[in-house]
N, C-alpha and C positions, 0 to 999 in steps of 0.2 A: 789429519784429525779424524776421529771416529765420532759419529753422532750417537746420542743416547736414544736407542730404539725403545719406545714405550709400549708399542703393540705391533704385532705382525702376524698375518695369516696369508693364505694364498691370494687374497683379494685386496687387502689394505695394509698399509704400514704407517705408523705414527712416530714422530721423533720429537725430542725436546730441542727446539731451535734455539741456538745461543743468540744473545743480544749482539747486534752488530753484523750479523751474517745475512746476506741477501738470499732470498728464496731461489731466484734464477738470474740468468744473465740479463743485463739491461744496458742499452746504449747510453743511458744517462750516467752509468757508473762503469765506464769502459776500463778503468784502471784495476777493477776488482778481478781477482782470479779464483776465489773460493766461493762456492755457492752450495746451498743445501741440496738442490736437485742432483747436481753432478756428484757431490760427495756421497749422498745416499745411494745413487745408482752404482757407483764404484764399490761401495761398502757391501751391498747385498747382491750385486752382480746382475741386476736387471733394471729396465727402464721404469721410471715412476712418473705419475701424472698428478700434478698439484690439484687439490680439490678446493682450496681456499688460500688465503695469503695472510701473512703477518708482516707488518712493517719491519724494516731493517732493524731498528733499535729495540723492537719488542721481542721478548723471549717466550718460550712455552710450546704448547701442543700444536703440532703442524701435521696435517693428515694428507696422505697421498694414496691414489689408486695404483694398482699394479697392472692395470690394463685400461685401454681406452673405453672398453665396455663398462667397466665398473665406474670409471670417472663419469660417464654419461648418466649412469643410474644415480650417482651421488649428487650431481649438480642441482637437481630440483630440491634435494634435501637442504642444501646450503642456501639456496635462493628463497626457500620458504622459512617456516618457523618450527620445523621438525628436528632441529638440532639446537642444543643448548650449550652456550659458551659461558664460561666463568673466568673473569680476569681479576687480578689484584693489582693495586697501585698504591704508591705513597704520594699523597697530595699535600699542598700547603693549606694551612687552616684546619679548623675542626668542623667536621660534618656531624651534626647532632642527631639527625633522624634518617631512617631509611625512607626512600622516595623513588618515584619513577619520573624521569625527565622526558617529556615529549616535546622536542625542540627540533624542527626541520632544519636540514643543513643543505646548503648549495654545494654542488659537486665542485671539489677542489680541482682546479685546472693547473697543469704543469706550465711554467713560464716558457719553456722551450717547446715541448711536444704539443701543447695545446694553445700556442700563441695566437692562432687564427680562429679558435673555436668561440662560438657565441656563448654569452653567459646563460646558464640554465636556471630553471625554476628550482626552488628548494624542495628537497625530498624528505619524506617522513623519516624521522630518526628517533628511536626510543631506547632509553637505557634505564634499567633498574639498578639502584646502587644502595649500599648500606655501609655504615661505619663499623669497623671491627675493633679499633684501638686508637688512642690519641696520645700525644706527647707534647709537652711544652719544654723547650730547651732554654738554657741561659745564654745562648748565642744570639746576639742581635742581628737582625737583617732589616735594612732600611731605618725607619725612625723608631722602631719598637725595640724595647730592651730584651724581649724574649721572642722566640719563634715557635709557632704551633704547627703540628703536622698530624696527619691522620692516615691510618691504614684502611683502605676502602675496598670492598668487593663490588664488582660491577658485572651485570649480566645484560649485554646488548640484545635487544629484540629485533633490531635491524642491523644491516652490515654496511653502513656508509664509510667512505674513506676517512680515516683518522677520527672516527665517530667518538670514541672514548676520550681522546685528547681534546677534541673540540667541545664536547659536552662539559668536561671538567673546567675548561677555560671559560665557558659560558657561566658556570656556577662560581667562578672566581676561586676555584680549588685546583689550581694548575698542577699537573702531574710533574713530579720532580724529574729533572733531566730532559724535559721536553724543550728542545731548542726552537721549535717553530710556534708552539701555542702555549709555552710555559712562561715562567718568571725567571729571568736570568740571574737575579740576585740570590734566589733560593738555590738555583742550580749551582752557582758558584760556591755557596756556603757548603753544600753537600760534597762538592769536589774537594774543597780545602779541609773540611773537618772529618769527613767519613770516607774519603778516597772513593767516592761514588762518581763514576764517569759514564753512567749509562742511564737510559730512560727507565724509570722505576715502574714499568708496566709489564705484567707477566700473564700470559694466557695459561691459566692454571688447569682448567678442565674442559673436556669436550664430551658431551653426552648425546648419544643417538642410537638408533636401531640399525644394526648391520643390514645392508641391503640384500644380502644373500642368505645368511644364517638366521636372520631375524633376532639375533641375540642383542640384548640391551647392553651397550658398551658405555663405560665410564672411564675415560682415559685421563690420567692426571700427570702433571709434569712438576718435578721438584724445582726449587729455586737455586740460583747460583751463589757464588761466594759473596758477591756484592750485596745481594739481598740478605744473605745470612748475617753479614757484618752489620748492616743497618738495623735489622731486626734485633740483633744482640745489643747494639748501642742504645736502642730505645726500650730495651727490656720487653719486647713483644714476643710472645711464644709463637713458634712456627706452627703449633697446633691450630692457631686461629685460621690458617689457610686451608686446613682440612684436605691435605694432599696425600694422605696415606689410605 
């Protein structure tokens, strides 16, 4: 397969990562054979250095450095607040107002890799979010005769593991397709009625100042067929995502 390259110069390259694709090899997923890093390396003919990560089920903008030196320059940018990330998600329920959630999260430990690690203190975690559109369907889930969903924009101000998924869970607005922090009943309804078999979380935009050219970059990633199908079913305009 070929990855959709969103931006490339002699220092950086950004791709639109497909949902379900691992960024790099992991001993926890030994059976996997296709990874973004190796695919991109073969596609452009040079080594790449990941500057951040996206969870396997999340799609969207993923940025790499083209040298270890550039990667070193960019790491402080990602660890600070000089980079602006925008995500979109479909969640259960209606979110009425824009708000900022300041809810610390404990580090998620892997059951195998971190089985001997001590439990850690909660870390600061801040997410700004705002509703873009809502829908009420006539498909019952649970004890209700109808089901409500919301298209939400999220801008994390910190970068904790699974932050957006866990923050939406805390608000009881679980992201559709989330098998770890979501609601299985709504996930099943989306699979059966909308042929939606993915996490409905997309890293839409990445905004930052280029470390070498000092150019202000605004990299945006289009949505896939599943997203387009759900947006069409709910009569939500893709213009709401502001990806052009």
